[in-house]
C-alpha positions in Angstrom: 78.6 66.8 102.1 80.3 68.6 105.0 80.3 72.4 105.3 83.1 74.1 103.4 85.6 75.8 105.7 88.5 77.5 104.1 91.8 78.8 105.4 92.8 81.6 103.1 96.3 83.1 103.4 97.4 86.4 102.0 93.9 87.7 102.8 94.7 91.3 103.7 94.9 92.4 100.1 94.8 91.4 96.4 93.7 87.9 95.3 93.7 86.5 98.9 91.3 89.2 100.1 89.1 88.8 97.0 88.9 85.0 97.5 87.9 85.5 101.2 85.2 87.9 100.2 83.8 85.8 97.4 84.0 82.6 99.5 81.9 84.2 102.3 79.5 85.5 99.7 79.0 81.9 98.6 78.1 80.9 102.1 81.4 79.3 103.1 83.2 79.8 106.3 86.6 81.5 106.1 89.5 81.9 108.3 91.4 84.8 106.7 95.1 84.8 107.5 97.7 87.6 106.9 100.2 89.7 108.7 98.3 93.0 108.9 95.8 92.9 111.7 94.1 96.2 110.8 93.4 95.1 107.3 92.0 91.8 108.5 89.8 93.5 111.0 88.3 95.6 108.2 87.7 92.4 106.3 86.0 90.8 109.3 83.7 93.8 109.8 82.7 93.7 106.1 82.2 89.9 105.7 81.9 88.3 109.1 84.8 85.9 108.4 87.2 84.7 111.1 90.7 86.2 111.1 94.2 85.5 112.3 97.1 87.9 112.1 100.3 85.9 111.6 103.6 86.0 109.7 104.0 82.8 107.7 107.8 83.1 107.8 107.8 83.0 111.6 107.8 79.5 113.3 106.0 80.7 116.4 103.3 82.2 114.2 102.9 78.9 112.3 102.3 77.2 115.7 99.6 79.8 116.3 98.1 79.1 112.9 98.0 75.4 113.5 96.2 76.0 116.9 93.7 78.4 115.4 93.1 76.1 112.4 92.5 73.1 114.7 89.7 75.1 116.4 88.3 76.2 113.0 88.4 72.6 111.6 89.2 73.4 107.9 88.1 71.4 104.9 90.3 73.4 102.6 93.4 75.5 102.3 93.8 78.4 99.7 97.4 79.4 99.8 97.8 82.8 98.2 100.5 84.5 100.3 103.7 85.3 98.3 105.2 88.0 96.2 108.0 89.3 94.0 110.9 91.6 94.7 113.1 93.2 92.1 113.3 93.1 88.3 117.1 93.4 87.7 119.2 91.1 85.5 120.5 87.9 87.3 123.9 89.3 88.0 122.5 92.4 89.6 119.8 90.9 91.7 120.0 90.9 95.5 120.5 87.7 97.5 118.3 89.3 100.2 115.5 89.6 97.6 115.9 86.0 96.5 115.9 84.9 100.1 112.7 86.8 100.8 111.0 85.4 97.7 111.9 81.8 98.6 110.7 82.4 102.2 107.4 84.0 101.1 106.6 81.7 98.1 108.2 78.3 98.9 109.1 77.9 102.5 105.9 79.7 103.6 103.8 77.3 101.5 105.6 74.3 102.9 105.0 75.6 106.5 101.3 76.1 105.9 100.9 72.7 104.3 102.7 71.1 107.2 100.4 72.8 109.7 97.1 72.1 107.9 97.5 68.8 106.2 96.7 66.7 109.3 93.6 68.7 109.8 92.5 68.4 106.2 92.9 64.7 106.5 90.8 64.6 109.6 88.0 66.5 107.7 87.6 63.7 105.3 86.9 61.0 107.9 83.2 61.5 107.3 83.6 60.5 103.7 83.9 64.0 102.2 86.7 65.5 100.2 89.2 68.2 101.2 91.2 70.6 99.0 94.5 72.4 98.8 94.7 75.3 96.2 97.9 77.1 95.7 98.4 80.3 93.7 101.6 80.2 91.8 102.2 82.2 88.6 102.8 81.8 84.9 106.3 82.8 85.9 106.6 79.2 87.3 106.9 77.7 83.9 108.0 80.5 81.5 111.1 82.6 82.2 111.3 86.3 81.4 114.0 88.9 81.5 114.2 90.5 84.9 112.2 87.7 86.6 114.9 85.3 87.6 114.3 85.3 91.4 110.5 85.2 91.0 110.8 82.6 88.2 112.9 80.4 90.5 110.7 80.8 93.6 107.5 80.2 91.7 109.0 77.2 89.9 109.9 75.7 93.2 106.5 76.3 94.6 104.9 74.7 91.6 107.1 71.6 92.1 106.1 71.4 95.7 102.4 71.4 94.6 103.0 68.8 91.9 104.9 66.4 94.3 102.2 66.9 97.0 99.5 65.8 94.5 101.5 62.7 93.7 102.1 61.9 97.4 98.4 62.3 98.3 97.4 59.7 95.7 94.7 57.5 97.1 93.5 60.1 99.6 90.3 62.2 99.2 92.2 65.5 98.9 92.3 67.4 95.6 95.5 69.5 95.1 95.1 72.3 92.6 97.3 75.1 91.2 96.2 78.4 89.9 98.8 80.3 87.8 97.7 83.9 87.0 99.3 86.1 84.5 99.1 89.9 84.5 96.9 90.9 87.4 96.5 94.5 88.6 96.4 94.7 92.4 97.1 97.6 94.7 100.3 96.1 96.1 102.0 93.4 94.0 104.1 95.6 91.7 104.6 98.2 94.5 106.3 95.5 96.6 108.3 94.3 93.6 109.7 97.8 93.0 110.1 98.8 96.6 107.3 101.3 96.6 108.2 103.1 93.3 104.7 103.8 92.1 105.9 105.1 88.7 107.6 101.8 87.9 104.7 99.8 89.3 102.2 101.7 87.2 104.4 101.2 84.1 103.8 97.5 84.2 100.1 98.0 83.4 100.4 101.2 81.3 98.1 101.1 78.2 97.1 97.5 78.8 93.4 97.1 78.1 91.7 95.2 80.9 94.4 93.5 82.9 93.0 90.9 85.2 91.7 92.1 88.6 91.9 90.3 91.9 88.2 89.7 91.6 88.6 88.1 88.2 91.1 85.5 89.6 89.1 85.0 92.7 85.9 84.3 90.7 87.7 81.5 88.8 89.2 80.1 92.0 85.9 80.0 93.9 84.1 78.5 90.8 86.7 75.7 90.8 86.3 75.2 94.6 82.6 75.0 94.2 82.9 72.0 91.9 82.1 68.6 93.5 84.9 67.4 95.7 85.9 64.6 93.4 86.6 67.0 90.5 90.2 68.2 90.6 91.2 71.0 88.2 94.9 70.3 88.7 96.3 73.4 86.8 94.6 76.6 85.8 96.3 79.4 83.8 94.5 82.7 83.8 95.7 85.6 81.7 94.0 88.7 80.3 93.3 88.7 76.5 95.9 91.4 76.1 98.6 89.0 77.4 99.2 86.1 75.0 102.5 85.1 76.6 104.2 86.1 79.9 106.4 88.5 77.9 104.0 89.3 75.0 101.6 92.0 76.2 99.6 94.1 73.8 99.6 97.8 74.8 96.8 99.9 73.4 93.2 99.1 72.4 92.3 95.6 71.4 90.7 95.6 68.0 89.9 93.0 65.3 92.1 93.2 62.2 90.5 94.5 59.0 
């Protein structure tokens, strides 16, 4: 089996950073990709991973990514970069927010796949397997009030992943989707609510043990550690307190009498 070498996007914070850290801890090589160079540099100092500061919505930066990845010779892509903006009703949402979400979650994923797929194919020439893992969301399949733009973008990203899996039939590349539910990270809800910490904190208020980025990354790296011929096509991860995208128990969890 060839050495595992992963390109991890969205690696400057949250799930992407946690995946990069846990992957290095497992002895894998990582090229951590994100926009914020200073956050990546801190990650490099802590873990020894390789880093690349690029904006996945910028064509010139995608060219830089392709060049850096060619030198890195990846066997896998972990596409985490994305996000949400806004939580208003459909008629009150911003076209700019929708455009940002489609660029970040759908077009960005398409660009990264375009850049890395030839390299992943090359990595299998020795008889080994390659892998593409994309983080979507439970919002990709279940709509909820105030989630229209994010629902739409993540649904489109999921369809991209599903079609890619079909189109790679017969090739030694596993294509896997991870769909988290409620995950507390330092930035996801802050970005969604344009830095309004009170609104961001309210999302998780009184929820016992929402998922952490480390929780999701542990599941993801466990899946990636499986033999290359084992494809876990879809994985849904939610905290016990969340039984449905819009059914979240607030308060202590306790068995009924």
